[in-house]
C-alpha positions as CSV (number, residue, x, y, z in Angstrom):
1,M,0.0,0.0,0.0
2,G,1.4,3.4,-0.9
3,R,2.0,6.2,1.5
4,R,-0.7,8.6,2.4
5,R,-0.8,11.9,0.5
6,T,-0.1,15.0,2.4
7,R,-2.3,18.0,2.3
8,Y,0.2,19.7,0.0
9,D,0.1,16.7,-2.4
10,I,-3.7,17.1,-2.6
11,Y,-3.3,20.9,-3.2
12,Q,-0.8,20.2,-5.9
13,D,-3.1,17.7,-7.6
14,I,-6.0,20.2,-7.5
15,L,-3.9,23.1,-8.9
16,E,-2.4,20.9,-11.6
17,T,-5.8,19.7,-12.6
18,V,-7.0,23.3,-13.0
19,R,-3.8,24.4,-14.7
20,N,-4.1,21.6,-17.3
21,R,-7.8,21.8,-17.9
22,G,-8.4,25.6,-17.6
23,A,-11.7,26.6,-16.0
24,T,-12.8,23.5,-14.3
25,G,-15.9,22.4,-12.3
26,I,-15.7,20.7,-8.9
27,T,-16.5,17.2,-10.2
28,R,-13.7,17.3,-12.7
29,I,-11.4,18.6,-10.0
30,S,-12.4,15.8,-7.7
31,Y,-11.6,13.2,-10.4
32,G,-8.3,14.8,-11.2
33,A,-7.2,14.9,-7.6
34,N,-8.7,11.5,-6.8
35,L,-10.9,12.9,-4.0
36,P,-14.5,12.6,-3.0
37,V,-16.4,15.8,-4.1
38,D,-17.0,16.9,-0.5
39,R,-13.2,16.8,0.3
40,A,-12.4,18.5,-3.0
41,K,-14.8,21.3,-2.1
42,E,-13.1,21.8,1.3
43,A,-9.7,21.9,-0.4
44,V,-10.9,24.3,-3.1
45,E,-12.4,26.6,-0.5
46,F,-9.0,26.7,1.3
47,L,-7.2,27.4,-2.0
48,M,-9.6,30.2,-2.8
49,D,-9.1,31.7,0.7
50,K,-5.4,31.8,0.0
51,N,-6.1,33.5,-3.4
52,L,-4.6,30.5,-5.3
53,L,-7.9,29.7,-7.1
54,E,-10.8,31.9,-8.1
55,E,-14.4,31.0,-8.8
56,E,-16.1,32.1,-12.0
57,E,-19.7,31.6,-13.2
58,Y,-20.3,30.2,-16.6
59,G,-24.1,30.3,-17.0
60,D,-25.5,27.9,-14.5
61,Y,-22.1,26.4,-13.7
62,I,-19.4,27.4,-11.3
63,K,-15.8,26.8,-12.5
64,Y,-12.5,27.4,-10.9
65,T,-9.4,28.9,-12.4
66,L,-5.8,29.3,-11.3
67,T,-4.7,32.7,-10.2
68,A,-1.2,34.1,-11.0
69,R,-0.4,33.5,-7.3
70,G,-1.7,29.9,-7.6
71,G,0.7,29.3,-10.5
72,Q,3.6,30.6,-8.5
73,F,2.6,28.5,-5.5
74,L,2.4,25.4,-7.8
75,N,5.9,26.1,-9.2
76,A,7.3,26.7,-5.7
77,L,5.7,23.4,-4.4
78,R,7.2,21.5,-7.3
79,T,10.7,23.0,-6.6
80,V,10.5,22.1,-2.9
81,K,9.4,18.5,-3.7
82,K,12.3,18.2,-6.2
83,Y,14.8,19.3,-3.5
84,L,13.3,16.9,-1.0
85,R,13.3,14.0,-3.5
86,D,17.0,14.8,-4.4
87,E,17.8,14.9,-0.7
88,D,16.2,11.5,-0.1
89,D,18.1,10.0,-3.0
90,E,21.4,11.1,-1.4
91,E,20.7,9.3,1.8
92,F,20.8,5.9,0.2
């Protein structure tokens, strides 16, 4: 069984889903992040509170888009993970 994902792994999955798909509804985000819709909604709310995602209305649908700050955060998160992964490799 694989390791449990951290909160930041989940945030990264959500942000990457939105970056890759553009304006995205909550159901598609939940599929992309492999989360139940209710947990995806909680995480999206957190990311919106931090100004990493924004909500937009498209007719009757609510979709989420990545903010500039969200893109910067995603890049920073990838960089940190790269350094941690490289560090782990050096221990062996």
